C-alpha positions, 0 to 999 in steps of 0.5 A, a space after each residue: 499500499 502506498 505511503 508518504 515519507 514521514 519523520 525526517 522527510 517531513 521536516 525536509 518537505 518543510 525546506 523543500 516544496 514538493 519533497 514529499 512524494 508518493 512511494 511507489 510499490 515495487 513493480 508500480 509504474 513511476 510517472 514523474 511530472 516536472 512544472 516550473 509554477 507555484 503548486 498552489 494558487 496556480 492553474 497548472 500547479 493545482 491541476 498537477 497536484 489533482 492529477 497526481 492524487 487521482 492517479 495515486 488513488 484510482 491506479 494504485 497498484 499499477 502506477 503512481 505520480 510524483 509531482 515536482 513543481 517550481 523548477 525543482 527538477 528542470 525548467 522549461 528549456 531542460 525538460 524536453 531532452 529530459 523526457 527523451 532521456 526518460 528522467 521525467 515523463 510529462 512535462 507542461 512547458 508553455 507553448 511558446 517555448 516549443 516553437 523550435 519544433 513547430 511554427 504552428 504553435 506561433 498561433 497561440 502567441 499572436 496578440 489580441 487573437 482570442 476575445 476571451 477564454 470561452 473562445 480559446 476552449 472552442 478553438 482547443 477542442 476544434 478539429 484543427 485544435 486537436 491536430 496540433 497536439 501531434 506537430 511535434 511527432 518528428 521529435 518524438 513528442 506527443 501532446 496528451 492535451 492543453 493546459 489553460 491558464 489565462 490572457 496576459 496582461 502588461 505591467 511596468 514600473 511606470 504608468 502604461 495606458 497606451 502603446 507609446 507608454 512602452 517606448 524605450 522600456 525593457 520587458 520580460 518575455 518568454 523564449 517566443 519570437 512572436 513575443 519578441 516581435 510584439 515588444 519590438 512592435 512597441 519600440 520597446 526592448 525584449 528581454 528573454 528570461 526564465 520564469 523562476 528570474 523574473 521577480 528578481 530581474 524586475 526588482 533589480 531593474 534588469 527589465 522594466 516590465 513584463 507581461 503575464 497572467 493574474 495567476 503568475 503575476 499574483 503568485 510570483 508577487 510581480 505586482 510589488 515591484 511594478 507601478 501597476 498592471 494594465 489590463 489587456 488580455 492581450 495574449 494567451 498563456 497556454 501549456 501543452 502536456 507533452 510526454 515522449 511518444 516512445 514512453 506513451 506507446 510502450 505503456 500496457 494497453 490498459 494502463 495508457 487508456 486509464 492515464 489518459 482518461 484521468 488526464 482528460 478529466 482532470 485537465 478539463 476541470 481544471 482548465 475550467 477552474 483557471 479562469 477562476 483562479 485568475 479572477 481570484 488572483 486579480 482581486 487579491 492583487 488589489 486587495 494587497 495593494 496592487 494597482 490595476 488599470 483598465 482599458 478604454 474601447 478607444 485605447 483598446 483599439 489602439 493596442 490592437 492596431 499597434 499589434 497588427 504588424 505582429 500577425 503579418 509577420 507570421 501568418 505564413 509560418 502559422 498558416 491561414 487556415 489556423 489562424 482563420 479557425 482560430 479567429 472564428 472561434 471568437 464568434 462561436 462561443 
């Protein structure tokens, strides 16, 4: 029967979040899930914990899952190699980190593509959305599902209201060429940094601003080192749950079917929960003294217009059919 570490291990867990893991019984399949965000208060972190709880209960005797949050094992750049080496079995990097494997994933970074999260759900459940899960098969990876966070907001160490306010500032971005182009379009300077380094970089002035979801801004305390947050909802933060194709195909068929069924059910529930978590995080930011500024309809049009060149630059790489399907999802919800 599975148990968790006690005694000394419990003391260790106080110092090292996530260290108290389920202990797999002899003969059980160990599934390690590595991600970079907080275990609590974050859609991905909470989904990973819920997934482990389901697997460790319903697959007890055949499989067990260990979750390593907050880059305890790997960051999003190193985890892909770890998947192929079998050192971890599931990763969930931001889809922006995967453009080295397919340019079609640049779709999700197009600014002002989705009107709201309902439109995102319509698209990822569509035929084209499902087909994109297999875009990395040539590299030995397969996506088993999307994990949603939310729409991003801009913040800086000065007031942001219109695109011109961003000129000359340095903004942290993910390792995404689309994000780089977006910042450059604002006549600002993009700086690619790992997620774990964002707070320090803002606090020390290495960068002036950033763009992220409410849950990331709250759980990483980014709002405490910024003048305020501008509610732009300009870009989507979405993760792809990735496994090694060889690992997945090598599973016993019954174990594979149960694992995928549980993943689909849990990810579906937490994708819905993600909107609530972000709304709660937004409220907490305000409660703890953070400043949130909204856009007027005129200001929003100005931001959308400023980002138009980004669409023109990447539409051929992504494919007009894919972009049109995403755009049409806005009218389908």
